[in-house]
C-alpha positions in Angstrom: 24.0 -4.5 -5.5 22.4 -0.8 -5.8 19.2 0.1 -6.7 20.1 1.2 -10.5 21.9 -2.1 -10.8 18.9 -4.1 -9.3 16.4 -2.4 -11.5 18.9 -2.6 -14.9 19.1 -6.7 -13.8 15.3 -7.0 -13.8 14.8 -4.7 -17.0 16.5 -7.2 -19.3 13.1 -9.1 -19.4 10.6 -7.5 -21.7 7.6 -8.8 -20.4 8.7 -7.6 -17.0 9.2 -4.3 -18.7 6.0 -4.0 -19.6 4.3 -5.0 -16.0 6.1 -2.6 -14.6 5.3 0.1 -16.7 2.0 -0.8 -16.2 2.4 -0.3 -12.4 4.2 2.9 -12.9 1.4 4.8 -14.5 -1.3 3.4 -12.6 0.1 4.2 -9.5 1.2 7.9 -10.7 -2.3 8.5 -11.2 -3.4 7.2 -8.2 -1.0 9.5 -6.3 -2.8 12.4 -7.8 -6.2 10.6 -7.1 -5.2 10.2 -3.4 -3.9 13.7 -2.6 -7.3 15.0 -4.4 -9.2 12.6 -1.8 -7.1 13.8 1.2 -7.5 17.7 0.2 -11.0 17.5 -0.2 -11.6 15.5 3.1 -9.2 16.5 5.5 -7.9 20.1 4.5 -10.8 21.7 3.0 -10.9 25.1 4.3 -14.9 25.1 5.0 -14.8 21.6 6.7 -13.5 21.2 10.5 -12.4 17.7 10.6 -12.2 15.9 13.8 -10.3 12.4 14.3 -13.7 10.8 14.5 -14.7 12.2 11.1 -11.3 11.1 9.7 -11.8 7.5 11.0 -15.3 7.6 9.1 -13.5 8.5 6.0 -10.7 5.6 6.1 -13.8 3.5 6.8 -15.6 4.5 3.9 -12.8 4.6 1.6 -11.0 1.2 2.6 -13.1 -1.2 4.8 -15.9 -2.1 2.5 -13.1 -3.3 0.0 -11.9 -5.4 3.0 -15.4 -7.2 2.3 -15.0 -7.5 -1.3 -11.5 -8.4 -1.1 -12.3 -12.3 -0.9 -14.2 -12.0 -4.2 -11.3 -10.9 -6.1 -9.0 -13.2 -4.9 -10.9 -15.9 -6.1 -11.4 -14.5 -10.0 -7.7 -13.8 -9.6 -6.8 -17.3 -9.4 -9.2 -18.0 -12.2 -9.1 -15.0 -14.8 -6.6 -13.7 -16.9 -4.5 -11.2 -14.8 -3.6 -9.6 -18.1 -6.9 -8.8 -18.9 -7.7 -7.5 -15.2 -4.9 -4.8 -15.9 -6.5 -4.1 -19.2 -10.0 -3.6 -17.9 -9.7 -2.1 -14.6 -8.2 0.9 -15.5 -10.8 1.6 -17.7 -13.4 1.3 -15.2 -11.5 3.4 -12.7 -11.1 6.2 -15.1 -14.9 6.1 -15.9 -15.4 6.2 -12.1 -13.1 9.2 -11.4 -14.7 11.3 -14.0 -18.3 10.4 -12.2 -16.4 11.5 -8.6 -15.4 15.0 -10.5 -18.8 15.6 -11.6 -20.2 15.0 -8.1 -17.6 17.4 -6.9 -18.3 19.9 -9.4 -21.9 20.2 -8.8 -21.7 20.3 -5.1 -23.2 16.9 -4.2 -23.6 15.5 -0.9 -20.0 14.1 0.5 -21.8 10.3 0.8 -22.1 10.2 -3.2 -18.1 11.6 -3.5 -17.1 8.6 -1.2 -19.3 6.5 -2.4 -17.5 6.7 -6.2 -14.1 6.9 -4.2 -14.6 3.7 -2.6 -15.5 1.8 -6.1 -12.2 3.5 -7.4 -10.2 2.2 -4.4 -12.3 -1.1 -4.3 -11.1 -1.7 -8.3 -7.5 -0.3 -7.6 -6.7 -2.9 -4.8 -8.3 -5.4 -7.4 -5.4 -4.4 -9.9 -2.7 -4.3 -7.5 -3.3 -8.1 -6.2 -3.3 -8.9 -10.0 0.4 -7.1 -10.4 1.1 -8.9 -7.4 0.1 -12.1 -8.2 1.4 -12.0 -12.0 5.1 -10.6 -11.0 6.2 -14.4 -10.5 5.5 -14.9 -14.1 8.0 -12.3 -15.8 10.9 -13.0 -13.4 13.2 -15.6 -12.7 12.7 -17.4 -9.0 16.3 -16.0 -8.2 15.5 -12.4 -8.7 12.2 -12.6 -7.4 13.5 -10.4 -4.2 15.2 -8.2 -6.3 11.9 -7.7 -8.5 9.9 -7.0 -5.4 12.4 -4.5 -4.1 12.3 -2.3 -7.1 8.8 -2.7 -8.5 6.4 -2.2 -5.5 8.8 0.7 -3.9 9.4 2.4 -7.5 5.5 2.2 -7.4 5.0 3.9 -4.5 7.9 6.2 -5.2 5.8 7.2 -8.4 2.4 7.6 -6.2 4.3 9.8 -4.1 5.6 11.5 -6.8 1.7 11.6 -8.3 0.8 13.2 -5.1 3.5 15.9 -5.7 1.7 16.6 -8.8 -1.6 16.7 -7.2 -0.1 19.4 -4.7 1.1 21.7 -7.6 -2.3 21.1 -9.3 -4.3 22.0 -6.7 -2.1 25.1 -6.2 -3.0 25.7 -9.7 -6.6 25.3 -9.7 -7.3 26.3 -6.0 -8.9 24.2 -2.8 -12.5 25.0 -4.2 -14.7 22.1 -5.4 -14.0 22.9 -9.0 -10.3 22.6 -8.1 -10.6 19.5 -6.8 -13.0 18.2 -9.6 -10.5 19.3 -12.2 -7.8 17.4 -10.4 -9.8 14.1 -10.4 -10.4 14.4 -13.9 -7.0 14.6 -14.8 -6.6 11.8 -12.5 -9.2 9.5 -14.4 -7.5 10.4 -17.9 -4.1 9.1 -16.1 -5.5 5.9 -14.8 -7.2 5.1 -18.4 -3.7 5.2 -20.1 -2.5 2.4 -18.1 -4.5 -0.4 -19.8 -2.8 0.8 -23.3 0.2 -0.3 -21.8 -0.9 -3.4 -20.3 -2.7 -4.5 -23.4 0.8 -4.8 -25.2 1.3 -8.1 -22.8 0.2 -11.7 -24.4 -3.2 -12.3 -22.6 -2.0 -15.8 -20.9 1.4 -14.0 -19.8 0.5 -13.5 -16.1 -1.3 -16.6 -15.3 -3.2 -18.1 -13.4 -2.2 -21.6 -14.6 -4.9 -23.6 -15.4 -6.0 -26.2 -12.7 -8.8 -28.6 -13.7 -9.6 -29.2 -10.2 -10.4 -25.7 -9.6 -14.4 -25.1 -9.9 -15.7 -22.5 -12.5 -15.5 -19.0 -11.6 -19.3 -18.5 -10.8 -19.4 -21.5 -8.3 -16.2 -20.2 -6.5 -18.0 -16.9 -6.0 -20.5 -18.4 -4.5 -18.4 -20.5 -2.2 -16.0 -17.6 -1.8 -16.0 -18.0 2.1 -14.7 -21.6 1.6 -12.1 -20.7 -0.8 -11.0 -17.6 1.8 -10.7 -20.2 4.5 -8.6 -22.4 2.4 -6.0 -19.6 1.6 -5.9 -18.8 5.4 -5.2 -22.5 6.2 -2.7 -22.6 3.1 -0.8 -19.7 4.8 -1.3 -20.6 8.5 0.4 -24.1 7.8 3.4 -22.1 6.5 5.2 -20.2 9.5 7.2 -17.7 7.4 4.2 -16.5 5.0 1.6 -16.5 8.1 4.4 -14.3 10.3 5.2 -12.2 7.2 1.5 -11.3 6.9 1.5 -10.6 10.6 4.2 -8.5 10.7 2.6 -6.6 7.5 -0.7 -6.1 9.5 1.2 -5.0 12.7 3.0 -2.4 10.6 0.0 -1.0 9.4 -1.8 -0.8 12.9 0.6 1.1 13.9 1.4 3.4 10.8 -2.5 3.9 11.1 -2.2 5.3 14.6 0.3 7.6 13.5 -0.8 8.9 10.3 -4.3 9.8 11.9 -2.4 11.8 14.6 0.0 13.2 12.2 -3.0 14.6 10.2 -4.8 16.4 13.0 -1.7 17.6 14.4 -0.8 19.4 11.0 -4.3 20.3 10.9 -4.9 21.8 14.4 -1.9 21.7 16.5 1.0 23.0 14.2 -1.2 25.2 12.3 -4.8 26.5 12.5 -4.7 27.4 8.6 -5.9 24.3 6.4 -4.0 25.4 3.4 -0.8 25.6 5.4 -1.3 22.4 7.4 -1.7 20.8 3.9 1.5 22.2 2.5 3.5 20.9 5.6 1.8 17.7 5.4 3.2 17.3 2.0 6.6 17.7 3.5 6.2 14.5 5.6 4.4 12.6 2.4 8.0 14.0 0.5 10.1 12.5 3.8 8.0 9.2 3.6 8.4 8.9 -0.3 12.3 9.0 0.2 12.4 6.4 2.9 10.4 4.2 0.5 13.4 5.0 -2.0 15.9 4.2 0.4 14.0 0.9 1.1 14.6 -0.3 -2.1 18.2 0.4 -1.6 19.1 -1.2 1.8 16.6 -4.3 1.5 18.4 -6.2 -1.1 21.9 -5.6 0.2 20.6 -6.4 4.1 18.7 -10.0 2.9 21.9 -10.7 1.0 23.3 -11.1 4.4 20.2 -12.1 6.5 17.1 -13.7 5.7 14.0 -11.8 4.9 12.7 -13.2 8.0 15.5 -11.6 10.0 15.0 -8.3 8.1 11.2 -7.9 9.0 11.6 -7.6 13.0 14.9 -5.7 12.4 12.6 -2.9 10.7 9.6 -3.1 13.0 11.7 -2.3 15.9 13.9 0.0 14.5 10.7 2.0 13.4 9.4 1.7 16.9 12.4 2.9 18.9 13.2 6.0 16.4 9.5 7.0 16.2 8.9 7.7 19.8 12.5 9.6 20.3 12.0 11.6 17.1 8.3 12.4 17.9 8.1 13.0 21.6 9.1 16.5 21.7 6.2 17.0 19.5 8.0 19.1 16.8 7.4 19.4 13.3 10.9 18.5 12.4 10.6 15.1 14.4 7.5 14.5 12.4 9.4 15.2 9.1 11.9 12.8 10.1 9.5 10.2 11.4 7.9 10.1 7.6 11.4 9.0 6.4 11.8 6.6 9.3 8.5 4.6 8.8 8.9 5.3 4.9 12.1 3.2 5.2 11.3 0.5 7.6 7.4 -0.1 6.7 8.4 -0.6 2.8 11.2 -3.0 4.0 8.8 -4.9 6.1 6.4 -5.1 2.7 9.1 -6.1 0.2 10.2 -9.0 2.4 6.4 -9.7 3.2 5.8 -9.8 -0.6 8.7 -11.7 -1.3 8.1 -14.3 1.7 4.5 -14.8 0.1 5.3 -15.0 -3.4 8.1 -17.7 -2.7 6.4 -19.8 -0.1 2.6 -19.6 -1.4 1.4 -22.3 -3.8 0.6 -20.6 -7.1 -3.2 -21.6 -7.1 -3.6 -19.8 -3.9 -1.6 -16.5 -4.7 -4.7 -14.5 -5.7 -6.8 -15.4 -2.6 -3.7 -14.8 -0.1 -2.9 -11.5 -1.9 -6.7 -10.6 -1.3 -6.2 -11.6 2.6 -2.9 -9.4 2.3 -5.0 -6.4 1.1 -7.7 -7.4 3.7 -5.3 -6.9 6.3 -3.6 -4.1 4.8 -6.7 -2.0 4.2 -8.5 -3.3 7.3 -5.7 -2.9 10.1 -5.6 1.1 8.9 -9.2 1.6 9.4 -8.9 -0.4 12.7 -6.0 2.1 13.7 -8.0 4.8 12.7 -11.1 4.2 14.5 -8.7 3.6 17.8 -7.1 6.9 17.1 -10.3 8.4 17.2 -11.4 7.1 20.6 -8.2 8.4 21.8 -6.9 11.4 20.4 -8.0 14.9 21.8 -9.1 17.5 19.3 -5.5 18.9 18.4 -3.9 15.7 18.0 -1.4 15.8 20.3 -1.6 12.6 22.4 1.6 11.0 24.5 -0.5 7.8 24.7 -1.3 7.1 21.1 2.7 7.9 20.5 3.8 5.6 23.2 1.2 2.8 21.7 2.5 2.9 18.4 6.3 2.8 19.4 5.9 0.3 21.7 3.4 -1.9 19.3 6.1 -1.7 16.8 8.9 -3.3 19.1 6.4 -5.5 20.6 5.5 -7.0 17.0 9.2 -7.5 16.5 9.3 -9.5 19.2 6.3 -11.9 18.2 7.5 -12.0 14.9 11.0 -13.5 16.1 9.0 -15.9 18.4 7.0 -17.0 15.8 9.6 -17.9 13.0 11.9 -19.4 15.5 15.8 -19.5 15.5 15.7 -20.2 11.4 14.4 -16.8 10.9 18.3 -15.3 12.2 20.2 -17.6 10.5 22.4 -16.1 8.0 22.6 -17.6 4.6 24.4 -20.9 4.7 27.7 -20.4 2.6 26.6 -22.6 -0.3 23.2 -20.3 -0.6 25.6 -17.1 -1.4 25.7 -16.6 -5.2 29.4 -16.8 -6.1 30.8 -13.7 -7.4 
């Protein structure tokens, strides 16, 4: 099936359409916000950002959420997920208006990053609720199709939002006032997603009430126990455990690559901050195109292979092509690399989402997706820290490129060994839908 055909199938459901629209509005505004933060942190003309400072920025924005994530998972398994989708955008919008005020007043970076940290923390909470709620609005047989079109569409819309952020920066300028205006616009857009979410029934997205679960207050006090339970639940299921591992490996290798790319465009390919930002926007554009292509090919591929087969194929392909394309350290190669990692990385995520939703028990979904988000963010921060240690000032490093490329290939081999022969088996004839 084509992407358009897949989308048409899942859009037949009214409740799915509302959840889908909530995601699109939110992630579009998230793209505007992320571009504003990236421009402020890495491409402000007055700043001379080093790889170490880039790693610190990643840590400030992402690592603390990995600490808060388990608490979110416990609550997602107990609170109305629809209410989370209504309240979280309002909170984020208010925090973004605060961040805009701090930038406009030229407050110290520490205060801005503190506000941005809270925004991203709420955002990950929001995205976890979206993922955990998806099985409640589509039939099980359409779950992989839904995972191909919804997170992928959301990510593509995020890239579109980043493009709008780029245009707004051109309109308002790179000054602190211009950044503040972009943040304000993003905050207003964030709040609009609540208007879409409120059209869904309060109980639509679960969780299913389980009398054996402790009350939320007690569960928060015992959050580590709950997190361990979620991890144990996953580890006893080979496919979900391998899927999380494959996704984590991709995020680490991707983190190495993205920090190297930012530093190259800031200092190696050009010494002008605005020119570097414009050229990095080109890499973002090719990555966005790759995400869209992943949504086209993954359903087609998984009709012929199991998702457990497609993940190592994509990991190995990404590693091999990254080495070939980027080894000359020419800008054209990095543009193509953005597309390749967009395709392969999003394909891995689509399959990982589907495997987790398919094989993890409902009462554990929130906690498992919190573990998912911890890995998703934490591995990128870890990679940024490693890159800061290994990268030279201009970002050009054959060592980092080799580690990232061969790491993708090694993770594909490990995934294959963990999942065993069943992962490469084609669907049995009786499992293939009748035409």
